[in-house]
C-alpha positions in Angstrom: 0.0 0.0 0.0 1.4 3.4 -1.1 1.8 6.6 0.8 -1.3 8.7 1.6 -2.1 11.3 -1.0 -1.5 14.7 0.6 -1.9 18.3 -0.6 1.0 19.4 1.5 -0.9 22.5 2.6 -3.4 23.4 5.4 -6.0 21.1 4.0 -4.1 18.1 5.3 -4.3 19.3 8.9 -8.0 18.4 8.9 -7.1 14.7 8.6 -5.9 14.8 12.2 -9.1 13.9 14.1 -9.7 11.0 11.7 -6.1 9.7 11.9 -6.2 10.0 15.7 -9.4 7.8 15.9 -7.3 4.6 16.0 -7.4 2.0 18.7 -3.6 1.5 18.7 -2.9 5.2 18.9 -5.3 5.7 21.8 -4.0 2.7 23.6 -0.4 3.8 23.1 -1.2 7.2 24.6 -3.2 5.6 27.4 -0.2 3.5 28.4 2.2 6.5 28.4 -0.2 8.9 30.2 -1.1 6.3 32.8 2.5 5.6 33.7 3.2 9.3 33.8 0.1 9.9 36.0 1.2 7.1 38.3 4.7 8.6 38.7 3.2 12.1 39.2 0.6 10.9 41.7 3.1 8.7 43.7 5.6 11.5 44.2 2.9 14.1 44.8 1.6 11.9 47.6 5.1 11.6 49.0 5.5 15.4 48.8 2.2 16.0 50.7 3.2 13.4 53.3 6.6 15.1 53.6 4.6 18.2 54.7 3.1 16.3 57.6 -0.1 14.9 56.1 -1.1 11.3 56.5 -1.9 9.1 53.5 -5.5 8.7 54.7 -6.0 12.4 55.1 -4.4 13.1 51.7 -6.6 10.5 50.0 -9.8 11.8 51.6 -9.1 15.4 50.6 -7.5 15.0 47.1 -8.4 11.5 46.0 -6.7 10.4 42.7 -5.7 14.0 41.7 -3.2 15.3 44.3 -2.1 18.9 43.6 1.5 19.7 42.7 3.4 21.1 45.7 5.9 22.7 43.3 3.2 25.1 42.1 2.4 25.9 45.7 6.1 26.7 46.1 5.9 29.2 43.3 2.9 30.8 44.8 3.8 31.0 48.5 7.5 30.4 48.5 9.6 27.3 48.9 10.2 28.1 52.6 6.6 27.5 53.3 6.2 24.2 51.3 9.6 22.8 52.3 12.6 21.8 50.2 12.0 18.1 50.4 8.4 18.2 49.5 9.1 20.6 46.6 11.9 18.3 45.3 9.6 15.3 45.4 6.9 17.2 43.6 9.4 18.4 40.9 10.5 14.8 40.3 6.9 13.6 39.9 6.1 16.4 37.4 9.2 15.7 35.4 8.6 12.0 35.4 5.0 12.6 34.2 6.1 15.0 31.4 8.8 12.6 30.2 6.3 9.8 29.9 3.9 12.1 28.0 6.7 13.1 25.6 7.7 9.5 25.0 4.1 8.6 24.4 3.7 11.4 21.9 6.8 10.2 20.1 5.3 6.7 19.8 2.0 8.1 18.5 3.8 10.3 16.1 5.7 7.3 14.8 2.5 5.3 14.2 0.9 8.3 12.5 4.0 8.7 10.2 3.9 5.0 9.3 0.2 5.3 8.6 0.8 8.3 6.3 3.4 6.1 4.5 0.7 3.5 4.0 1.8 1.0 6.7 -1.4 0.2 8.5 0.1 -2.8 10.3 2.7 -0.8 12.3 1.7 -1.8 15.9 2.0 -0.1 19.3 4.7 -2.6 20.2 6.7 -1.6 17.1 6.3 2.1 18.1 7.6 1.4 21.7 10.6 -0.4 20.3 11.4 2.7 18.2 11.0 4.9 21.3 13.2 2.6 23.3 15.9 3.1 20.7 15.4 6.9 20.3 14.2 8.0 23.8 17.1 10.4 24.4 16.2 12.7 21.6 12.7 13.8 22.7 13.8 14.0 26.3 17.1 16.0 25.9 16.2 18.2 22.9 14.5 20.8 25.1 17.3 20.6 27.7 19.9 21.2 24.9 18.1 24.3 23.7 18.0 25.6 27.3 21.7 24.9 27.6 22.4 26.9 24.4 20.5 29.9 25.8 22.1 29.6 29.2 25.6 29.5 27.7 25.0 32.9 26.0 23.5 34.3 29.2 26.5 33.1 31.3 28.9 34.5 28.8 27.1 37.8 28.9 27.4 37.9 32.7 31.2 37.2 32.4 31.6 40.0 29.9 29.5 42.3 32.1 31.9 41.6 34.9 34.8 42.6 32.7 32.9 45.7 31.8 33.2 46.8 35.5 36.9 47.3 35.1 37.6 51.1 35.3 38.4 52.9 32.0 38.8 49.7 30.0 35.4 48.4 30.9 33.6 51.2 29.2 35.5 50.6 25.9 35.0 46.8 26.2 31.3 47.3 26.4 30.9 50.1 24.0 33.0 49.2 21.0 31.6 45.7 20.4 28.0 46.7 21.4 26.5 45.3 18.2 28.0 41.9 19.1 26.3 42.0 22.6 23.1 43.1 20.9 23.3 40.2 18.3 23.9 37.7 21.1 20.9 39.0 23.0 18.6 38.7 19.9 19.8 35.2 19.4 18.9 34.3 23.0 15.4 35.7 22.4 15.2 33.7 19.2 16.3 30.6 21.1 13.5 31.1 23.6 11.0 31.1 20.7 12.7 27.9 19.4 12.3 26.3 22.8 8.5 27.0 22.8 8.2 25.6 19.3 10.2 22.5 20.3 7.5 21.6 22.8 5.1 21.2 19.9 7.2 19.5 17.3 10.1 17.6 18.9 8.2 14.3 19.2 7.1 14.6 15.6 10.6 15.4 14.4 12.0 12.3 16.2 9.0 10.0 15.2 9.0 11.0 11.5 12.6 11.9 10.8 14.5 9.6 13.3 16.7 12.5 14.4 19.0 12.3 17.3 19.2 15.1 19.9 21.4 17.5 17.9 19.5 16.7 14.7 16.2 17.5 16.5 17.6 20.8 17.8 18.8 21.7 14.3 15.4 20.9 12.7 13.6 22.9 15.3 15.8 26.0 14.6 15.2 25.4 10.9 11.4 25.2 11.2 11.3 28.3 13.4 13.3 30.2 10.9 11.8 29.1 7.6 8.2 28.1 8.5 7.2 30.4 11.4 4.1 31.7 9.6 2.8 28.2 9.0 3.6 27.4 12.6 1.5 30.3 13.8 -1.3 29.3 11.4 -1.3 25.6 12.0 -1.0 25.5 15.8 -4.3 27.3 16.5 -6.0 25.2 13.8 -4.6 22.0 15.4 -5.9 22.9 18.8 -9.3 23.9 17.4 -9.5 20.4 15.8 -8.5 18.9 19.2 -11.4 20.7 20.9 -13.9 19.8 18.1 -12.8 16.2 17.9 -12.8 15.7 21.6 -16.3 17.1 21.9 -17.5 14.7 19.3 -15.7 11.8 20.8 -17.1 12.7 24.3 -20.6 13.0 22.8 -20.5 9.4 21.6 -19.0 8.1 24.9 -21.6 10.0 26.9 -24.5 8.8 24.8 -23.2 5.2 25.1 -23.1 5.6 28.9 -26.6 7.0 29.0 -27.9 4.3 26.7 -26.5 1.6 29.0 -28.2 3.2 32.0 -31.4 3.6 30.1 -31.7 0.0 29.0 -30.3 -1.8 32.1 -32.0 0.6 34.5 -35.5 -0.3 33.5 -37.7 -1.3 36.4 -38.4 -4.7 34.9 -34.6 -5.2 34.4 -31.9 -4.1 36.9 -33.9 -1.1 38.1 -32.8 0.2 41.5 -29.8 -2.2 41.7 -28.2 -0.4 38.7 -29.1 3.0 40.2 -27.4 2.1 43.5 -24.2 0.9 41.9 -23.9 3.8 39.4 -24.9 6.3 42.1 -22.2 5.0 44.4 -19.6 5.0 41.6 -20.2 8.6 40.4 -20.9 9.9 43.9 -18.6 8.3 46.4 -15.7 6.6 44.6 -12.6 7.9 42.9 -14.7 8.4 39.8 -16.7 11.2 41.4 -14.4 13.9 40.1 -14.2 12.7 36.5 -17.9 11.9 36.5 -18.6 15.5 37.6 -16.3 16.8 34.9 -18.0 14.7 32.2 -21.5 15.4 33.6 -22.2 11.7 34.1 -25.0 11.1 36.5 -26.7 8.1 38.0 -30.2 7.0 36.9 -31.5 7.9 40.4 -29.1 10.4 41.9 -30.5 9.8 45.4 -29.5 6.2 45.5 -25.9 6.1 46.6 -25.3 3.0 48.8 -25.2 -0.5 47.2 -26.9 -3.3 49.1 -24.6 -6.3 49.7 -21.1 -7.2 48.9 -21.7 -8.2 45.3 -23.1 -4.8 44.4 -20.0 -3.2 45.9 -17.8 -5.5 43.8 -19.8 -4.9 40.7 -19.7 -1.1 41.3 -15.9 -1.3 41.7 -15.6 -2.9 38.3 -17.9 -0.2 36.9 -15.7 2.5 38.4 -12.6 1.1 36.8 -14.4 0.7 33.4 -15.6 4.3 33.5 -12.2 5.5 34.5 -10.7 3.7 31.5 -13.3 5.5 29.3 -12.5 8.8 30.8 -8.8 8.1 30.2 -9.5 7.2 26.6 -11.2 10.5 26.0 -8.2 12.4 27.3 -5.8 10.2 25.3 -7.8 10.8 22.1 -7.5 14.5 22.6 -3.7 14.1 22.8 -3.6 11.8 19.8 -5.4 14.5 17.7 -2.8 17.0 18.8 0.1 14.7 17.9 -1.4 13.6 14.6 -1.9 17.2 13.6 1.7 18.1 14.5 3.1 15.2 12.6 1.2 16.1 9.5 2.3 19.7 9.9 6.0 18.6 10.0 5.6 16.6 6.8 4.2 19.8 5.2 7.0 21.9 6.6 9.7 19.7 5.1 8.0 19.5 1.8 7.5 23.3 1.6 10.9 24.3 2.9 13.3 21.7 1.5 11.1 20.0 -1.1 11.7 16.8 0.9 8.8 14.4 0.9 9.2 12.4 4.1 6.7 9.9 3.0 9.0 8.8 0.2 12.0 8.3 2.5 13.0 4.8 3.5 12.9 4.7 7.2 15.1 2.6 9.5 12.6 -0.3 9.7 12.5 -0.5 5.9 16.3 -0.4 5.6 16.6 -3.1 8.2 14.1 -5.2 6.4 16.0 -4.8 3.2 19.3 -5.7 4.9 17.7 -8.8 6.4 16.3 -9.8 3.0 19.7 -9.4 1.4 21.3 -11.5 4.1 18.7 -14.2 3.7 19.2 -14.1 -0.1 22.9 -14.4 0.4 22.5 -17.3 2.7 20.2 -19.0 0.3 22.7 -18.5 -2.6 25.5 -19.9 -0.4 23.4 -22.9 0.4 22.6 -23.5 -3.2 26.3 -23.1 -4.1 27.3 -25.6 -1.4 24.7 -28.0 -2.7 26.0 -27.5 -6.2 29.5 -28.2 -5.1 28.4 -31.3 -3.2 26.5 -32.6 -6.3 29.5 -31.9 -8.4 31.7 -33.9 -6.0 29.2 -36.7 -6.0 29.2 -36.8 -9.8 32.9 -36.7 -9.9 33.2 -39.6 -7.5 30.6 -41.6 -9.4 32.5 -41.0 -12.6 35.7 -42.0 -10.9 34.0 -45.2 -9.6 32.7 -46.1 -13.1 36.1 -45.5 -14.7 37.8 -47.7 -12.1 35.2 -50.4 -12.6 35.7 -50.4 -16.3 39.5 -50.6 -15.9 39.1 -53.6 -13.6 36.8 -55.2 -16.1 39.3 -54.7 -18.9 42.2 -56.1 -16.9 40.2 -59.2 -16.0 39.5 -59.9 -19.6 43.1 -59.6 -20.4 
C-alpha cells in the first residue's frame, strides 16, 4: 500500500481527528499517560506526606488527583512548602512529562507510518522505536535551554569585565553590536524552545533524528516556517477541541444508553441506580464523573446493598475511569497527529523533501535482512551444487575404475 495522497498544505491538517481515531494510537497514549500519571501521583503523595499529612487524610481530601506542591512553592515560597516536598513534587512532574513526551513520540511514529501506507505498524513496534530513540525527545528541550544559558552566562562574564575602570567602558561600547546580536539570538532561542515543545516528538518520530538533529530541525522550522507554525497550531488545537467534543458525545451517549436499558424497572432497576450512584458519587470516579457530567439514573440512591453490588460497582468505576482516560488520550492523539502532518508539510515546503518517500530505518533493516537471507540461500545453493559436483565426480571415478578392472580381468 502506497503513501497517503497529501496536498502538502493546510487542508491536510483536517485529517488529524480521523487519523487519531485509532485503537492502537489511543491505547499507546493511554499507556504513556497512565504511567506518567502514576509517577506524578506517587511523588505528589510523597510530597504531601513530607509536609506532615497522612496518607489517609491526603486520599480523603484530594483522591486520585493530588495537587503539585511545586506550584504551591511558586505561589507562596519554597520556605513554606519545604525543600524536600518541593523536590519530590518536581521529580513527579518531570517523570510525568517525560512519559507524556515519549508517548507522543510513539503516536507520532504510528501516524507517520500510517501516512506512508503502513497500516500494520503496531503499538509494540512504536515502543521499540521509542526505546531506541528515547534520548532525543527527552534531551532536545534541555539542549536548547543549555544553548540559551551559555550565552547568558557569557554575557554575565563580559559584564563583569565591563566593570573594570576605564577599559570596561570601551570593552562594552566598542563591540556593542556583538552583545546586541547575542541578545537577539537568546530571544530567538526562547522562541525555538517554545516551538520545540510542539514538534520535537514529531521530528523524532518521523525523521528519526538524534538530539542534535532535532535541535537543528527545530531551529530550521522556526526560521523558515514560522508563519505556517503560527497558522497551523491554532487550527490543530481547534480540531483537538472539536474532535474531543464529538468523541465525548458518543462516549456519553453510550453511557446514558447503558443506564437507560439496564435501568428499566423490569430489568436491573434500583440495583443499577445504587451501583452507578455510588460510583459517580462516592468513589474515585466522582471527580471525573462530575467533569464529564455523568450522573446516575437515580441520583438519590448512593449505597449498594450487599457485597456483590460493591464488587460490581468497583468494576464499573474502573471501566468508567478507562473510558475517561480514553477521551483524554484521544485529545492528545489528535494533537500529535496534527503536529506530525504539519511537520511533513513543513519539510516539503521548505526543502522539497517528501518524508513519505524516504526509506525509514525499519524498511532499511528489512532490506538488509532480505539481502542477508538471499545471500545465505545462494550460499546454500552453491554448497549443494559443489556437493552434487563432488558426487558426480566420485561416481565418474568409480565407473572408470570399474571399467578398468573389467578390462584387466578380460586380459
